N, C-alpha and C positions, 0 to 999 in steps of 0.2 A: 504494500500500500504506500502511495506517495505521501509526502509530508509538505504541509504549508508552514513555513517558518515566519514568525512575526518578529522582526528585528528592530530593536531600538537603536536610534542613531544620535550622535551628539547634539545637544541644544546650543552649543557654542564651542566649547573647548574640545578640540579633536582628541586630546589625551583621554577623554572619557569613553572613547570607542573601544569596546572590549576585544581581546584576542579571540574570544569565542564567536563574537559577531563577525569578525573578518573571516574566520575559518568557515563559518556557516555560509556566508555569502559566496565564498570560493568553492563551496561544495555543491551548490544547487545548480539546476539547469537554466532557470530564468529568475529575474528579479523584477518585481512590480514596484514602480517608483511613483510617488506623488508628483515629482517633477524630475524627469530623466536628466535634465541639465544640472540641476542642483546635486542630485545623487551622483552624477557622473564625475563631478569634481571631487567628491568624497571618495569614490571608488578609485579614482586615479591616484589619490594621495596614499591609499592603503594597498594598491596593487590588486584590486578586484577587477577581473575582466570576464564578465558574463553578459549574455544577451539581456536587454532590459525592455520594458514597455511601460507606458504611462498608466497610472491607476490613481485618479484623483476624484474630487467630489462631483465633478461635472460628467464623468464617464463611469463612475463606480458601478452603477447598476448593470451597464453593458459589459464591462470588463470582468465581472464576477464569472460570467459564463466562460470567458476565455481562460481564467484561472482554473476553473473546474475541468475544462477540456484538457489542459496540460496535466493536471493531477490524474485524470482518468487514463492518460497515455503514459503513466508511470514516470512522470517527470516531477522533480521537486521544485517548488517555487518559494522564493522569499519575498516578503512584502515589507517595504520601508516607507516612511514618510520623510518629509524634508528635515524634520528635527523631532526627536523624542520618540514616544511609543505610538505606533500605529493604532488607530481605534480610539485614542484619547483626543477628542476634538479634531481628529484627522481620519481620513478614510481607513477602513479595515474591518469594521464590524460585520458588514454584509458578506465579505469574503470568508471571514472566520465562521460565521453561522452556516453559510452554504457548504463549506468544506466539512464541517462537523456533521451536517445532515446527510452528506453523501458518504460518510464513513471514513473520511481521510483523517490522518493524524495532524493535529495542530500543535506546534512547539513554539513557545515564546522565548526569545533570547532577550532577557531584561537589560535595562540600561537607563540612561538619564530620562527624566521627564520634568517639565517646568513646574507642574502643579505641586508635587511633593517637595521638590527642591526649594521652592518659594515658601511653602508652608513651614518647613523646618527653619529656614533662614529668618522667618518673620518674628520668631520668639513668641508667637501666640500659641494657644493650646493645640497640640497636634494628635492627641489621643483619640479625639472624636471630631470628624470634619465632614463637610458635604462639598462635593465638587460639582459646580454648575457649568463649567466651560464658559462659552459666550452666551450672554443673555439675548433673548429675542430683541431685534432692533426696534420693532414697532409693536405688532400684535402680541398681547400678553405680557409685555415688558413690565408695565406698572403693577399689574396684579402679582407678578412673580417677585418684584421688589418688596411689595407689601408682605408677602408670605415669608420671604427670607429675613425680613426685619424681626420676625418673631422666632427665628431659628436659634436654638441655644448651642448648637455646634459651630465650630469655626467654619467659615465659608470661603471657598476658593473660586475665583472667577478669572477668566481671560478677558482682555480688552485690547483694542487697537490703540496706538498712541494718539490718533486724532480724535478718539471718542472718550479719552480718559477724563477730561475735565467735565464732560457731560455726566459721566457715571459718578464722579465724585460729588457733583451737585445733587444728583439723585440720592446718593447715599446719605448726604447731609439732611435731605428732606425726609427720607423714609426711616433712616436708622438713628438720626440725631447726630449733631456735631461732635458729641463727646465719646462716641463709640470708638474704640481702639481699632486700628487697622494698619496695614502695611502695603506698599506698592513695591514690587520687585521688578527690576528692569535690567535687560541685557545679562541674564543669569549665565554664569561661567565664562563670560566674555571679558575683554579688557576693561570695559567701563561699567561693570556690574555694580548695581547699588540697590539697597533696600531702605526705603524711606518709611519709618515707623512712627506713628503718632496718632492723635485723634483724627477723625474724619475731617474736621474743619482745618486743622493745622496742615494735614497732608494736602488738602485742596488748595490752601493758600500757597504752599510751597510750589506746587506744579503750575498754578496760575501765574507765578512770578517768573517762570522760565520763558525764554524766547521760543523754544521749540521742545517737543518731547519726541524722542526716538526710541526704537528698539521694541523687542517683545515685552509685553506687560502682563504680569500676574498680580491680581488684587486679592489680598487676604483680609478678612473682616472677622473680628471677634464675635462670638455668639452673644445673644442677648443675656444680660445679667453678669457677664464676665467683668471682673474688676481685679486690679492689681494693688 
């Protein structure tokens, strides 16, 4: 029976790419990539030379069948995203589900992911947390924020740099300005930073900047948490 490998890739620092991940990629017949150009640079750096094909949010439904056809023909396939763990706010879930339903083995090669890295770095409680990924941009966003404001576990969100100020304003409105939080930016990269304070203070800090760049993870303390 063929194997679908789910391989985590670095979120920034190439030193986080494991020897097992490189060995796995060199052992498979094909590699499905969120962006073949992005993955191609990573593969070139680590000497991985295997046939690739695109597998992203816009073609995931169609490419699942291609993955299954390869597995059915006794060929092993690895799935990678641009950074981090496939399936975590990145394509992967549909392929994993389909492979398991078809009776193929799914093996995960663990590695970096921004959510847990930021959670631990935030200094907020990490024993119980809820991962929300990206909030809806429009429909259902306000209702979800109202629900999350009552959550007593630590909350992990992803957000784009150009929408961060809007999110911080919403948090101030729904969660209150005194709720503790952290914004992690450019994790594992040269300009990594974690800004930790109350919602209002974090909002003031980022509003004072000329620009905001990099991958953003937002960590919010659960309701009732005090230090």
